[in-house]
C-alpha positions in Angstrom: 21.9 1.1 24.7 20.7 5.1 24.6 17.8 6.4 25.7 15.1 6.5 23.6 13.0 8.7 21.7 8.9 8.7 20.7 7.3 9.2 17.7 7.6 12.5 18.5 11.1 13.1 19.4 12.0 11.1 16.0 10.5 13.3 14.2 11.7 16.5 15.6 15.1 14.6 15.4 15.2 15.1 11.9 13.0 17.7 11.6 10.1 16.4 9.9 6.5 16.6 11.4 4.6 13.5 13.8 2.3 13.1 10.3 5.1 12.1 7.7 6.6 10.1 10.3 3.6 7.9 10.2 2.7 8.5 6.6 6.3 7.3 5.5 5.4 4.1 7.8 2.4 3.4 6.5 3.5 3.7 3.1 6.7 1.2 3.7 9.2 3.6 3.2 10.7 2.7 6.7 10.4 -0.2 8.9 10.1 2.0 11.9 11.1 1.2 15.9 9.1 -2.4 16.8 5.7 -1.6 18.5 5.5 -2.7 22.1 1.9 -2.8 23.4 1.4 -0.3 26.7 -1.6 -0.4 29.6 -4.1 -2.6 30.1 -6.0 -0.9 27.0 -3.7 -2.6 24.2 -2.1 0.7 22.7 0.6 0.5 20.6 3.7 3.0 21.2 7.2 3.3 19.1 10.4 3.8 21.3 13.3 5.0 18.6 16.9 3.8 19.1 19.7 5.8 17.3 19.8 3.2 15.4 15.9 3.4 14.1 16.7 7.4 14.0 19.9 7.0 11.4 18.0 5.4 8.9 15.3 7.8 9.5 18.3 10.9 8.4 18.9 8.7 5.8 15.2 7.9 4.3 14.7 11.8 4.7 18.1 12.4 2.9 16.8 10.4 0.3 13.8 12.6 -0.1 14.7 15.8 0.3 17.4 16.1 -2.1 19.6 18.6 -0.4 19.3 22.3 -1.8 16.5 21.3 -4.2 13.4 20.4 -2.4 11.4 17.0 -2.2 11.5 14.5 -5.1 8.3 14.3 -7.6 7.5 10.5 -8.8 5.1 11.9 -10.3 6.6 14.1 -13.2 9.6 11.3 -13.2 6.4 9.3 -14.1 4.7 11.2 -16.7 8.5 11.8 -19.2 8.1 8.3 -19.1 4.9 7.8 -20.4 3.8 6.6 -17.2 -0.1 6.3 -16.0 -0.3 9.6 -13.8 
């Protein structure tokens, strides 16, 4: 079993911000590492494994296409006649 990374460290490992990683988790784009409750106050943290980091890297590659920046789904929807 390898070393576990915090959310900040996991984001830094794939060169994104912690806020971006949290947004992806909130939007259910990524399953993420399981939450662990620590301390008496019930705070939850995530410890990311190497497999979790690999999944995060794969998601980043899908969103930030090589040399093309991030994918813009709104433009694609407008071209198809979507609501946005």
